LUMSEKOL-851145 format. One record per residue (C-alpha): residue in one letter; y, z, x; residue number from 1. Coordinates in nm, 3 decimals. Layout:
N
+---+---------+---------+---------+-----+
: r :      c2 :      c3 :      c1 :   k :
+---+---------+---------+---------+-----+
: a :       Y :       Z :       X : NUM :
...
+---+---------+---------+---------+-----+
REM end
This chain:
285
+---+---------+---------+---------+-----+
: r :      c2 :      c3 :      c1 :   k :
+---+---------+---------+---------+-----+
: m :   3.429 :   5.429 :   0.488 :   1 :
: e :   3.682 :   5.167 :   0.597 :   2 :
: l :   3.769 :   5.065 :   0.954 :   3 :
: r :   4.117 :   4.951 :   1.054 :   4 :
: k :   4.176 :   4.818 :   1.406 :   5 :
: l :   4.417 :   5.007 :   1.630 :   6 :
: h :   4.406 :   4.755 :   1.917 :   7 :
: p :   4.250 :   4.409 :   1.951 :   8 :
: g :   4.001 :   4.531 :   2.211 :   9 :
: f :   3.911 :   4.887 :   2.114 :  10 :
: g :   3.987 :   5.172 :   1.877 :  11 :
: v :   3.971 :   5.196 :   1.499 :  12 :
: e :   4.119 :   5.416 :   1.231 :  13 :
: i :   3.849 :   5.545 :   0.999 :  14 :
: i :   3.963 :   5.575 :   0.639 :  15 :
: g :   3.778 :   5.755 :   0.363 :  16 :
: v :   3.614 :   6.032 :   0.568 :  17 :
: d :   3.701 :   6.402 :   0.538 :  18 :
: t :   3.606 :   6.556 :   0.874 :  19 :
: a :   3.672 :   6.906 :   0.736 :  20 :
: r :   3.372 :   6.877 :   0.501 :  21 :
: p :   3.008 :   6.899 :   0.613 :  22 :
: l :   2.856 :   6.557 :   0.691 :  23 :
: d :   2.483 :   6.491 :   0.681 :  24 :
: a :   2.304 :   6.258 :   0.923 :  25 :
: a :   2.331 :   5.958 :   0.692 :  26 :
: a :   2.707 :   6.003 :   0.651 :  27 :
: f :   2.762 :   6.058 :   1.025 :  28 :
: a :   2.553 :   5.761 :   1.144 :  29 :
: p :   2.821 :   5.492 :   1.082 :  30 :
: i :   3.082 :   5.714 :   1.248 :  31 :
: r :   2.865 :   5.741 :   1.558 :  32 :
: a :   2.801 :   5.367 :   1.553 :  33 :
: a :   3.176 :   5.302 :   1.534 :  34 :
: f :   3.229 :   5.539 :   1.828 :  35 :
: e :   2.979 :   5.351 :   2.047 :  36 :
: e :   3.126 :   5.012 :   1.957 :  37 :
: h :   3.499 :   5.085 :   1.954 :  38 :
: g :   3.536 :   5.379 :   2.196 :  39 :
: l :   3.818 :   5.548 :   2.004 :  40 :
: l :   3.831 :   5.679 :   1.646 :  41 :
: l :   4.135 :   5.801 :   1.453 :  42 :
: f :   4.117 :   6.013 :   1.138 :  43 :
: r :   4.450 :   6.087 :   0.969 :  44 :
: d :   4.553 :   6.363 :   0.726 :  45 :
: q :   4.265 :   6.595 :   0.815 :  46 :
: d :   4.280 :   6.961 :   0.711 :  47 :
: l :   4.118 :   7.111 :   1.019 :  48 :
: d :   4.111 :   7.463 :   1.155 :  49 :
: d :   3.922 :   7.567 :   1.469 :  50 :
: e :   3.595 :   7.637 :   1.285 :  51 :
: k :   3.598 :   7.301 :   1.104 :  52 :
: q :   3.686 :   7.112 :   1.422 :  53 :
: v :   3.394 :   7.273 :   1.603 :  54 :
: a :   3.158 :   7.185 :   1.317 :  55 :
: f :   3.265 :   6.818 :   1.321 :  56 :
: s :   3.254 :   6.804 :   1.702 :  57 :
: l :   2.897 :   6.936 :   1.712 :  58 :
: l :   2.781 :   6.626 :   1.525 :  59 :
: f :   2.843 :   6.436 :   1.850 :  60 :
: g :   2.654 :   6.692 :   2.063 :  61 :
: p :   2.677 :   7.033 :   2.233 :  62 :
: l :   3.026 :   7.144 :   2.335 :  63 :
: e :   3.160 :   7.239 :   2.676 :  64 :
: k :   3.343 :   7.564 :   2.740 :  65 :
: t :   3.689 :   7.535 :   2.892 :  66 :
: i :   3.748 :   7.634 :   3.254 :  67 :
: s :   3.949 :   7.948 :   3.321 :  68 :
: a :   4.262 :   7.762 :   3.438 :  69 :
: n :   4.329 :   7.658 :   3.078 :  70 :
: p :   4.508 :   7.915 :   2.857 :  71 :
: a :   4.204 :   7.913 :   2.625 :  72 :
: g :   3.962 :   7.941 :   2.919 :  73 :
: g :   3.605 :   8.039 :   2.832 :  74 :
: s :   3.636 :   7.914 :   2.474 :  75 :
: l :   3.530 :   7.586 :   2.312 :  76 :
: f :   3.893 :   7.470 :   2.310 :  77 :
: a :   4.119 :   7.317 :   2.572 :  78 :
: r :   4.463 :   7.410 :   2.446 :  79 :
: q :   4.744 :   7.161 :   2.514 :  80 :
: s :   5.060 :   7.336 :   2.401 :  81 :
: n :   5.400 :   7.475 :   2.492 :  82 :
: l :   5.330 :   7.780 :   2.273 :  83 :
: d :   5.205 :   8.105 :   2.422 :  84 :
: i :   4.850 :   8.165 :   2.300 :  85 :
: r :   4.924 :   8.539 :   2.260 :  86 :
: d :   5.240 :   8.542 :   2.051 :  87 :
: g :   5.336 :   8.182 :   1.971 :  88 :
: t :   5.663 :   8.190 :   2.166 :  89 :
: v :   5.775 :   7.879 :   2.357 :  90 :
: i :   5.661 :   7.880 :   2.721 :  91 :
: p :   5.941 :   7.819 :   2.976 :  92 :
: l :   5.919 :   7.486 :   3.158 :  93 :
: a :   5.894 :   7.657 :   3.499 :  94 :
: d :   5.593 :   7.861 :   3.387 :  95 :
: r :   5.268 :   7.784 :   3.574 :  96 :
: r :   5.099 :   7.695 :   3.245 :  97 :
: m :   5.346 :   7.414 :   3.183 :  98 :
: i :   5.324 :   7.286 :   3.541 :  99 :
: y :   4.943 :   7.281 :   3.512 : 100 :
: q :   4.966 :   7.061 :   3.202 : 101 :
: k :   5.184 :   6.805 :   3.382 : 102 :
: a :   4.868 :   6.668 :   3.544 : 103 :
: n :   4.773 :   6.546 :   3.197 : 104 :
: y :   5.041 :   6.279 :   3.247 : 105 :
: l :   4.808 :   6.117 :   3.504 : 106 :
: w :   4.543 :   5.868 :   3.386 : 107 :
: h :   4.214 :   6.058 :   3.374 : 108 :
: t :   3.885 :   6.108 :   3.196 : 109 :
: d :   3.802 :   6.457 :   3.073 : 110 :
: s :   3.545 :   6.660 :   3.269 : 111 :
: s :   3.458 :   6.396 :   3.528 : 112 :
: y :   3.502 :   6.687 :   3.770 : 113 :
: k :   3.192 :   6.857 :   3.625 : 114 :
: p :   2.835 :   6.784 :   3.747 : 115 :
: v :   2.753 :   6.645 :   3.401 : 116 :
: p :   3.062 :   6.455 :   3.278 : 117 :
: s :   3.149 :   6.471 :   2.911 : 118 :
: l :   3.050 :   6.226 :   2.640 : 119 :
: c :   3.372 :   6.245 :   2.439 : 120 :
: s :   3.676 :   6.450 :   2.348 : 121 :
: l :   3.820 :   6.534 :   2.006 : 122 :
: l :   4.191 :   6.617 :   1.998 : 123 :
: s :   4.359 :   6.742 :   1.681 : 124 :
: g :   4.731 :   6.755 :   1.621 : 125 :
: r :   4.813 :   7.096 :   1.472 : 126 :
: v :   5.187 :   7.121 :   1.551 : 127 :
: v :   5.339 :   6.783 :   1.639 : 128 :
: p :   5.697 :   6.712 :   1.755 : 129 :
: p :   5.884 :   6.444 :   1.557 : 130 :
: e :   5.928 :   6.227 :   1.868 : 131 :
: g :   5.758 :   6.182 :   2.204 : 132 :
: g :   5.423 :   6.317 :   2.311 : 133 :
: n :   5.212 :   6.003 :   2.249 : 134 :
: t :   4.865 :   5.993 :   2.402 : 135 :
: e :   4.788 :   5.665 :   2.579 : 136 :
: f :   4.443 :   5.513 :   2.627 : 137 :
: a :   4.320 :   5.240 :   2.862 : 138 :
: d :   3.993 :   5.051 :   2.818 : 139 :
: m :   3.794 :   5.061 :   3.141 : 140 :
: a :   3.523 :   4.835 :   2.994 : 141 :
: a :   3.780 :   4.559 :   2.955 : 142 :
: a :   3.913 :   4.645 :   3.301 : 143 :
: y :   3.565 :   4.606 :   3.451 : 144 :
: d :   3.509 :   4.276 :   3.271 : 145 :
: a :   3.831 :   4.138 :   3.422 : 146 :
: l :   3.740 :   4.224 :   3.783 : 147 :
: p :   3.659 :   3.946 :   4.028 : 148 :
: e :   3.286 :   3.907 :   4.085 : 149 :
: e :   3.323 :   4.012 :   4.450 : 150 :
: t :   3.481 :   4.341 :   4.339 : 151 :
: k :   3.200 :   4.403 :   4.090 : 152 :
: t :   2.950 :   4.342 :   4.369 : 153 :
: r :   3.141 :   4.579 :   4.598 : 154 :
: l :   3.137 :   4.850 :   4.329 : 155 :
: d :   2.762 :   4.826 :   4.276 : 156 :
: g :   2.608 :   5.157 :   4.383 : 157 :
: l :   2.935 :   5.318 :   4.496 : 158 :
: v :   2.972 :   5.692 :   4.436 : 159 :
: a :   3.303 :   5.881 :   4.435 : 160 :
: e :   3.396 :   6.247 :   4.465 : 161 :
: h :   3.576 :   6.392 :   4.161 : 162 :
: s :   3.773 :   6.716 :   4.163 : 163 :
: i :   4.025 :   6.877 :   3.929 : 164 :
: v :   4.171 :   7.050 :   4.235 : 165 :
: h :   4.250 :   6.701 :   4.369 : 166 :
: s :   4.420 :   6.590 :   4.047 : 167 :
: r :   4.620 :   6.912 :   4.002 : 168 :
: a :   4.732 :   6.898 :   4.366 : 169 :
: q :   4.910 :   6.571 :   4.288 : 170 :
: i :   5.146 :   6.781 :   4.073 : 171 :
: d :   5.147 :   7.110 :   4.265 : 172 :
: p :   4.884 :   7.216 :   4.524 : 173 :
: n :   4.942 :   7.581 :   4.432 : 174 :
: v :   4.917 :   7.552 :   4.054 : 175 :
: m :   4.553 :   7.671 :   4.059 : 176 :
: t :   4.455 :   8.005 :   4.207 : 177 :
: e :   4.186 :   8.027 :   4.472 : 178 :
: a :   3.949 :   8.179 :   4.215 : 179 :
: e :   4.014 :   7.891 :   3.974 : 180 :
: k :   3.952 :   7.638 :   4.251 : 181 :
: a :   3.625 :   7.805 :   4.347 : 182 :
: e :   3.506 :   7.775 :   3.987 : 183 :
: v :   3.513 :   7.393 :   4.002 : 184 :
: p :   3.381 :   7.258 :   4.335 : 185 :
: p :   3.387 :   6.879 :   4.386 : 186 :
: v :   3.114 :   6.667 :   4.229 : 187 :
: r :   2.985 :   6.313 :   4.272 : 188 :
: q :   3.004 :   6.040 :   4.008 : 189 :
: t :   2.908 :   5.675 :   3.998 : 190 :
: m :   3.208 :   5.443 :   3.992 : 191 :
: v :   3.065 :   5.225 :   3.716 : 192 :
: r :   2.905 :   5.360 :   3.398 : 193 :
: v :   2.683 :   5.175 :   3.154 : 194 :
: n :   2.687 :   5.256 :   2.783 : 195 :
: p :   2.319 :   5.314 :   2.698 : 196 :
: v :   2.368 :   5.181 :   2.342 : 197 :
: t :   2.576 :   4.867 :   2.401 : 198 :
: g :   2.485 :   4.800 :   2.766 : 199 :
: r :   2.852 :   4.747 :   2.847 : 200 :
: k :   2.982 :   4.852 :   3.190 : 201 :
: a :   3.307 :   5.042 :   3.250 : 202 :
: l :   3.499 :   5.162 :   3.552 : 203 :
: f :   3.468 :   5.539 :   3.596 : 204 :
: i :   3.781 :   5.640 :   3.786 : 205 :
: g :   4.101 :   5.834 :   3.705 : 206 :
: a :   4.308 :   6.113 :   3.858 : 207 :
: h :   4.009 :   6.339 :   3.930 : 208 :
: c :   3.857 :   6.060 :   4.143 : 209 :
: s :   3.943 :   6.155 :   4.500 : 210 :
: h :   3.760 :   5.924 :   4.741 : 211 :
: i :   3.444 :   5.724 :   4.796 : 212 :
: i :   3.138 :   5.886 :   4.947 : 213 :
: g :   3.049 :   5.730 :   5.283 : 214 :
: w :   3.385 :   5.559 :   5.331 : 215 :
: p :   3.671 :   5.674 :   5.556 : 216 :
: l :   3.888 :   5.901 :   5.341 : 217 :
: e :   4.206 :   5.693 :   5.335 : 218 :
: e :   4.021 :   5.363 :   5.293 : 219 :
: g :   3.838 :   5.504 :   4.990 : 220 :
: r :   4.153 :   5.645 :   4.837 : 221 :
: a :   4.334 :   5.315 :   4.886 : 222 :
: f :   4.053 :   5.132 :   4.706 : 223 :
: v :   4.060 :   5.381 :   4.417 : 224 :
: r :   4.439 :   5.340 :   4.390 : 225 :
: h :   4.402 :   4.961 :   4.392 : 226 :
: l :   4.141 :   4.974 :   4.116 : 227 :
: t :   4.359 :   5.199 :   3.904 : 228 :
: e :   4.675 :   4.995 :   3.954 : 229 :
: t :   4.502 :   4.668 :   3.869 : 230 :
: a :   4.300 :   4.815 :   3.580 : 231 :
: i :   4.588 :   4.970 :   3.385 : 232 :
: r :   4.742 :   4.667 :   3.217 : 233 :
: p :   4.949 :   4.680 :   2.897 : 234 :
: e :   4.714 :   4.443 :   2.715 : 235 :
: i :   4.422 :   4.689 :   2.743 : 236 :
: c :   4.623 :   5.001 :   2.650 : 237 :
: y :   4.691 :   5.173 :   2.318 : 238 :
: s :   4.962 :   5.438 :   2.270 : 239 :
: h :   4.891 :   5.679 :   1.985 : 240 :
: p :   5.191 :   5.828 :   1.800 : 241 :
: w :   5.075 :   6.164 :   1.668 : 242 :
: r :   5.115 :   6.298 :   1.316 : 243 :
: a :   5.016 :   6.648 :   1.209 : 244 :
: g :   4.662 :   6.631 :   1.072 : 245 :
: d :   4.544 :   6.359 :   1.311 : 246 :
: i :   4.218 :   6.395 :   1.496 : 247 :
: v :   4.130 :   6.139 :   1.764 : 248 :
: v :   3.785 :   6.102 :   1.917 : 249 :
: w :   3.747 :   5.904 :   2.240 : 250 :
: d :   3.465 :   5.802 :   2.471 : 251 :
: n :   3.516 :   5.955 :   2.815 : 252 :
: r :   3.257 :   5.716 :   2.958 : 253 :
: r :   3.480 :   5.420 :   2.873 : 254 :
: l :   3.844 :   5.520 :   2.832 : 255 :
: l :   4.107 :   5.667 :   3.058 : 256 :
: h :   4.387 :   5.853 :   2.882 : 257 :
: r :   4.707 :   6.035 :   2.959 : 258 :
: a :   4.967 :   6.248 :   2.783 : 259 :
: t :   5.330 :   6.141 :   2.767 : 260 :
: a :   5.642 :   6.356 :   2.773 : 261 :
: y :   5.817 :   6.524 :   2.483 : 262 :
: d :   6.110 :   6.766 :   2.466 : 263 :
: a :   5.922 :   7.091 :   2.525 : 264 :
: v :   6.240 :   7.299 :   2.496 : 265 :
: k :   6.355 :   7.152 :   2.166 : 266 :
: y :   6.017 :   7.107 :   1.993 : 267 :
: k :   5.696 :   7.303 :   1.946 : 268 :
: r :   5.358 :   7.138 :   2.006 : 269 :
: l :   4.999 :   7.254 :   1.965 : 270 :
: m :   4.702 :   7.029 :   2.027 : 271 :
: q :   4.344 :   7.160 :   2.022 : 272 :
: r :   4.075 :   6.972 :   2.213 : 273 :
: t :   3.701 :   7.012 :   2.186 : 274 :
: t :   3.488 :   6.838 :   2.448 : 275 :
: v :   3.132 :   6.718 :   2.389 : 276 :
: a :   2.905 :   6.758 :   2.690 : 277 :
: g :   2.719 :   6.465 :   2.843 : 278 :
: d :   2.343 :   6.464 :   2.871 : 279 :
: a :   2.284 :   6.402 :   3.243 : 280 :
: p :   2.457 :   6.364 :   3.580 : 281 :
: t :   2.562 :   6.010 :   3.670 : 282 :
: v :   2.411 :   6.058 :   4.018 : 283 :
: p :   2.214 :   6.341 :   4.186 : 284 :
: q :   2.446 :   6.620 :   4.299 : 285 :
+---+---------+---------+---------+-----+
REM end
C-alpha cells in the first residue's frame, strides 16, 4: 500500500488496494489508520458495484439508510445523479429532484442533521462527465487551529441546532414535502468535535447548522456565518476532479464538502454514496 498526498494538510491517494476484493482486519488496519490521520482517502480505478461498495463501506462501521427525500430513499445509498432511478433518462433541470440536489453546492457535512451524526461517507463515481462536477473539501481541523484563542474560548461548550430543512430552504423552502420535513426534526450538535484517536479538534458547522442554542436567533446565525466565511480559505481546500472508478472516503467529523456544477443537460452523471453511522450523539438530544 502506497500513500500519495493530495493536499499539504490532508487527504491521500491510496495506491495498491483493490476495494472490490474482500479485505481482512490486518489489510484494513492501515487504511483505517490513514483515514484517522489524513481525513480523506482516494482510491482510483476501482471496479465497484453496489454490493462491493457496501461490503467495503461496512469495514468502517454500520451504514445509515437514506432519508425519503433522496431518490434512493430507504436504501443504503444516497444517489447523486441527473439520471432517473427508474429508467435512466436525464432528469429535467426544473424537476424537484434536481432542485433538491442544488443544496449539495453548499458547504456541509453529511448527516449532521441526524441525532447521531455520521462517521464518514464513501462516494463512488459510476458515470462521470468529462468536465465539471468536482467535489471540494475543506479541513475544519486546520480551520479550528487557525482561530484566535478568544474565539476558541467562545466556542467551548457551544451547541448548535442542525436541520436539513434549514439547508434545503436556502435553495427552495418548498423543495421538501411536509412529510419529508417531519421525518427529520432538528437536532443538537456540539460546535467543536474531537477526534478520539488523534485528539485533534475540528469545527463542526456547515449548511445544516442553523443557529446556536441559547443565543438570539440572528446573533447565532451571524456567528455561524462568520465562522464559515473565515474558515473556508483556499489554502485548506482540495478540489477533487472525478474519474470513473474513483471512490473517495472522507471524515464527516473533520471535513466540510460541497458539490460543484456540471452541464446536467449535456452530460450524464451517477454518483453513489454510502454513509457510515457514528457511534454516539455529540450532545444529549
